C-alpha positions as CSV (number, residue, x, y, z in Angstrom):
1,X,88.0,122.3,110.7
2,X,90.8,124.5,108.6
3,X,94.0,123.6,107.7
4,X,96.6,125.6,109.7
5,X,98.4,126.5,106.3
6,X,95.4,127.8,104.5
7,X,94.7,127.3,100.9
8,X,96.0,130.9,99.9
9,X,99.2,130.4,101.6
10,X,99.7,127.3,99.6
11,X,99.2,129.0,96.4
12,X,101.2,131.8,97.1
13,X,104.4,129.0,97.9
14,X,103.3,127.4,94.9
15,X,103.5,131.1,92.9
16,X,106.6,131.9,94.2
17,X,108.0,128.5,92.7
18,X,106.7,128.8,89.1
19,X,110.2,130.5,87.9
20,X,112.3,128.0,90.1
21,X,109.7,125.1,88.4
22,X,110.1,126.6,84.6
23,X,113.9,126.9,85.3
24,X,114.7,123.3,85.9
25,X,111.7,122.3,82.8
26,X,114.1,123.7,80.6
27,X,117.5,122.5,81.8
28,X,115.6,118.9,81.5
29,X,114.9,117.9,85.2
30,X,112.2,116.1,86.0
31,X,109.7,116.3,88.7
32,X,110.9,112.6,90.0
33,X,114.0,113.7,89.7
34,X,113.2,116.6,92.2
35,X,111.5,114.3,94.5
36,X,114.2,112.0,95.3
37,X,117.1,114.8,95.3
38,X,114.8,116.7,98.4
39,X,114.3,113.4,99.8
40,X,118.4,113.2,100.2
41,X,118.3,116.3,101.4
42,X,116.0,115.8,104.3
43,X,118.3,112.3,105.1
44,X,121.2,114.6,105.1
45,X,119.5,117.3,107.6
46,X,117.6,115.0,109.6
47,X,120.4,112.1,110.3
48,X,123.5,113.9,109.3
49,X,122.8,117.4,111.6
50,X,119.4,116.9,113.9
51,X,120.7,113.7,115.5
52,X,123.6,115.1,116.2
53,X,122.7,118.2,118.4
54,X,122.9,120.6,115.3
55,X,119.6,122.0,115.6
56,X,119.7,124.8,113.4
57,X,121.7,123.4,110.4
58,X,119.2,120.3,110.6
59,X,116.6,122.7,110.7
60,X,117.8,124.7,107.8
61,X,118.3,121.7,105.5
62,X,115.4,120.1,106.4
63,X,113.1,122.7,105.7
64,X,114.5,124.0,102.3
65,X,115.1,120.1,100.9
66,X,111.0,120.0,102.1
67,X,110.7,122.6,100.1
68,X,110.9,120.8,96.9
69,X,107.4,118.8,97.9
70,X,106.1,121.8,96.4
71,X,108.3,122.2,93.6
72,X,107.8,119.1,91.7
73,X,104.0,119.4,92.1
74,X,104.5,122.7,90.7
75,X,106.6,121.1,88.0
76,X,104.4,118.4,87.5
77,X,101.3,120.6,86.5
78,X,103.7,122.7,84.3
79,X,104.8,120.1,82.1
80,X,101.4,118.7,82.0
81,X,99.8,115.3,81.8
82,X,102.1,112.4,83.1
83,X,101.5,108.5,84.1
84,X,100.7,107.5,88.0
85,X,104.0,106.5,89.0
86,X,105.4,110.2,90.1
87,X,102.3,110.2,92.6
88,X,103.3,106.7,94.1
89,X,106.8,107.7,94.1
90,X,106.2,111.1,95.9
91,X,104.5,109.4,98.4
92,X,106.6,106.7,99.3
93,X,109.4,109.3,99.9
94,X,107.1,111.2,101.9
95,X,107.1,108.4,104.5
96,X,110.9,107.9,104.2
97,X,111.6,111.8,105.0
98,X,109.2,111.8,108.1
99,X,110.4,108.6,109.0
100,X,114.3,110.2,109.3
101,X,112.9,113.6,110.8
102,X,111.3,112.3,113.7
103,X,113.4,109.2,114.1
104,X,116.2,111.4,114.7
105,X,114.8,114.0,116.9
106,X,113.9,110.8,119.1
107,X,117.1,109.7,119.1
108,X,118.4,113.3,120.0
109,X,116.0,113.5,122.5
110,X,117.0,110.0,124.3
111,X,120.5,110.9,124.2
112,X,119.5,114.0,126.8
113,X,117.5,112.0,129.1
114,X,114.2,112.4,126.7
115,X,113.4,116.0,128.8
116,X,109.8,117.1,129.3
117,X,108.8,113.6,127.5
118,X,109.9,114.6,124.2
119,X,111.1,111.5,123.2
120,X,107.6,109.7,123.5
121,X,105.9,113.0,121.6
122,X,108.2,112.0,118.7
123,X,107.6,108.7,118.4
124,X,103.6,109.9,118.9
125,X,103.9,112.3,115.9
126,X,106.0,109.9,113.8
127,X,103.4,107.1,114.6
128,X,100.3,109.1,113.5
129,X,101.7,110.9,111.3
130,X,101.8,107.6,109.1
131,X,98.2,107.2,110.1
132,X,97.4,110.6,108.5
133,X,98.8,109.9,105.1
134,X,97.4,106.2,105.4
135,X,94.1,107.1,106.1
136,X,93.4,109.3,103.1
137,X,95.1,107.3,100.8
138,X,93.2,104.4,101.5
139,X,89.8,106.3,101.6
140,X,90.9,107.3,98.5
141,X,91.2,103.8,97.1
142,X,87.8,102.9,98.5
143,X,85.7,105.9,96.9
144,X,85.5,107.7,100.2
145,X,86.7,110.8,100.9
146,X,88.9,111.9,103.7
147,X,90.9,114.7,102.4
148,X,90.3,117.1,105.6
149,X,92.6,117.7,108.8
150,X,93.9,120.6,111.1
151,X,97.6,119.4,110.8
152,X,98.8,117.5,107.5
153,X,102.2,116.9,105.9
154,X,103.0,120.7,105.2
155,X,102.1,121.9,108.9
156,X,103.9,118.9,110.7
157,X,106.9,120.0,109.2
158,X,106.7,123.9,110.1
159,X,105.7,122.8,113.7
160,X,108.8,120.6,114.5
161,X,111.1,123.0,112.7
162,X,110.0,126.2,114.7
163,X,110.7,123.7,117.8
164,X,114.2,123.1,116.2
165,X,114.8,126.7,115.9
166,X,113.7,126.9,119.8
167,X,115.6,124.5,120.7
168,X,119.0,125.7,118.9
169,X,118.0,129.0,120.3
170,X,118.9,127.5,124.2
171,X,115.3,126.7,125.4
172,X,115.2,123.0,126.4
173,X,111.5,122.9,126.7
174,X,111.0,124.3,122.8
175,X,111.5,121.1,121.3
176,X,109.8,119.0,123.4
177,X,106.6,121.3,123.4
178,X,106.7,121.6,119.9
179,X,106.2,117.8,119.5
180,X,103.4,117.5,122.1
181,X,101.3,120.1,120.2
182,X,102.5,118.1,117.2
183,X,101.2,114.7,118.3
184,X,98.1,115.7,119.8
185,X,97.0,117.7,115.9
186,X,98.3,114.4,114.4
187,X,95.5,112.2,116.7
188,X,92.8,115.2,116.2
189,X,93.7,114.7,112.3
190,X,93.4,111.0,112.1
191,X,90.1,111.2,113.8
192,X,88.9,114.1,111.6
193,X,89.6,112.0,108.5
194,X,88.2,108.6,110.0
195,X,85.0,110.6,110.8
196,X,85.0,112.5,107.1
197,X,84.8,109.6,105.6
198,X,82.5,107.4,107.4
199,X,80.0,110.1,106.4
200,X,80.9,110.3,103.2
201,X,80.0,106.2,102.7
202,X,76.4,106.2,101.2
203,X,74.9,103.0,101.0
204,X,72.0,103.0,98.7
205,X,68.7,101.9,99.8
206,X,67.9,98.1,99.4
207,X,65.0,98.7,97.2
208,X,67.5,100.5,94.4
209,X,69.5,97.6,93.9
210,X,67.6,94.9,91.6
211,X,67.4,91.6,93.1
212,X,68.6,88.2,91.4
213,X,65.7,87.1,89.8
214,X,64.9,83.7,88.4
215,X,65.3,85.5,84.3
216,X,68.6,83.1,84.3
217,X,67.8,79.8,84.4
218,X,65.7,77.9,81.3
219,X,61.7,78.6,81.9
220,X,59.1,76.6,80.5
221,X,59.6,78.4,76.8
222,X,63.0,77.0,76.8
223,X,62.9,73.7,78.1
224,X,61.4,70.9,76.1
225,X,57.6,71.7,76.1
226,X,54.7,69.7,74.6
227,X,54.8,71.4,71.6
228,X,58.9,70.5,70.6
229,X,58.3,66.9,72.0
230,X,57.2,64.2,69.9
231,X,53.4,64.9,70.1
232,X,50.4,62.5,68.7
233,X,50.8,64.6,65.2
234,X,54.4,63.5,65.0
235,X,54.4,59.9,66.3
236,X,53.3,56.7,64.8
237,X,49.8,57.3,65.5
238,X,46.6,55.6,65.3
239,X,46.1,57.0,61.3
240,X,50.0,55.4,60.3
241,X,49.4,51.8,60.6
242,X,46.9,50.4,58.3
243,X,43.4,51.0,59.1
244,X,40.5,49.1,57.8
245,X,40.9,50.7,54.5
246,X,44.2,49.5,53.8
247,X,44.0,46.4,55.1
248,X,42.5,43.4,53.4
249,X,38.8,43.7,54.6
250,X,35.6,42.7,53.3
251,X,35.5,45.5,50.6
252,X,39.2,44.2,49.3
253,X,38.8,41.2,47.4
254,X,37.4,41.4,43.6
255,X,34.3,42.5,43.3
256,X,31.7,41.6,40.5
257,X,33.9,43.1,37.9
258,X,37.2,40.8,38.5
259,X,39.0,43.6,39.7
260,X,40.9,44.6,43.2
261,X,39.2,47.6,44.6
262,X,42.2,48.8,46.5
263,X,43.3,52.7,46.9
264,X,43.6,54.6,44.0
């Protein structure tokens, strides 16, 4: 199933952000600094405004700050190859920002008496939103493919933003309805990624895996065999002791010439 926000739309957002990314790089601003600044903006919008019921300004600030998630990635691509810490920092800040947004929404709806079960939907969206990201990251670390899903982080923020604007317009059902839609889509996305990862887990046939053979232990050729041990030729055999020719036998005494007939 395709993503709600298509790849061309994402590419368009990145294209629009290119001038800003180039300007920030010329000013010496790093992608990591933009990542942290965006997270701080989300915390201010969610906890400082959204949790107090100021849905319009909370939505505006959170949406504007969330755009830095695309901005820092554009800056990183324009700057060229870099280390891996930026990706780790970006993922960590995303999890903090998501927790702040949905936690603030759940807190706000709980104060209103949980209309239309919106607080429950917010908690479901929060939990499964974290699992959506975890499944993909864990699958990649195991060499599996889980890069699918109908509702990724950008889609989740857009849906809750629309709900916030509907609530700010006076529609009490607007925010809870958006959260219930989001919770269902989040559960579907988790299932999609798990199924896709399972299909990408290809186990090689057993006949392609070489069995452990007896080549490692010492065989007959390396052990001390008959040729290396002291055999009959090297040991003191019958030829080494004095035989009949060397011992004093009947031929050794002086013969008729008076000279002992010994070995030459």
